[in-house]
Residue, then its C-alpha position, 0 to 999 in steps of 0.5 A: r184929578i178928582v180925589g175921594n169917594h163921591t155920591i150925587a146927593a140928590t136926583t139929578v137928570s142928564c148929569r154928564f162927566i166927560n174926560l175927567g180923572f177920578y182917584t178914590s181915597g177910601t174903601g167904599d164906592l168911588l161914585s154912587l148915583p141915587a135913584g132917578c139920575h136918568g140920562f147920566q153919562s160918563i164919557g172918556c173918564f179915568y177911574h183909579p181904585g185905592t188899596t181896597s175899593t168896593k165898586c167903581l160906579e154904582i148906579t141905582d134906578s136910573a134909565h137912559v144911562r151911557i157909560m162909554d169909552n172909560e178906563i177902570t184901571v188897577g191901582a199902581g199896576d197891582m192886581a191886588k188893588i182893583f175894584g171889587v166891581g167895575i160897573s154895578i147897575e142896581g135897583t129895578t129901573g134901568h132901561d135903555t142903558v148902554i155900556g160900551r167901549n170901556r176897558i175894565t179891570g176888577t174882581a167882577g167887571i159888569v154886574i146887573a141886578s136881578g130885579i131890574t127892568a133893562l129892556g133896550s139896554l146894551i153891553h158892547d165892545n168892552i175889554i174886561r180883565a176880571v178875577a170872577l165873572a166879567i159880565n153878570d147880568d141877572s136881569d137877562d135883559f141886556q144885549v151883550v155884543n162883541n165884548r172881550w174878556m179874560t177871567d181867572i175862572d176855570t172855563k173848561t166848562s165855558t158857561a162858568g165864565y159868564d152869566f147873561n141871556l145867550q138869546l140876546a148875545a152875539g160875537n163875544i170872546q172869552m179867555g179863562v185860566t185854562g188857556l182855551c178861548d171860547t166864542v160866546p155864544f158858540t159859533k156854528i161853523a158848518e151845518y151838514q145835511e145828508h141828501s139822498s140820491d137816486f141812481 
């Protein structure tokens, strides 16, 4: 168990955290990465919030990042003790970033900054329990594939529950407080085409 709020003090390339447990002890971000930490990996780690914790992972201006198979959980089983943001990708550089197979609980799940260039990046197969938007990709560069999320947002209008580029999305499932389950993007069940016949 690694206790505290942590910042990588200087640019560190190819830093890897594997099978570690982090417990925040303050109200700020649990783990912050400065610009240039290209190739950072968090694999199979456990992240536990405090009473009020801002962000679990804040990653700035770093490419080739891998955030895989982690658990970003609730504090003491209490939804009042969750991270404000599970994973925050910030700055202007973030290409070839992969966020996959994580279990995330937070006010917001995954947040991508609007000014970031993230071509070749992927968010896939995550299970997210969010109060607000589960995935909020303002860059519109991430491919968003096969994620499942539950949100406290009223999703009678399906698009109220997420924000990403639908052209780069496939196979996601959303559940809102209305109890209505949506495929995101919408799935075409059948296409009917009328043919004329000569009798």
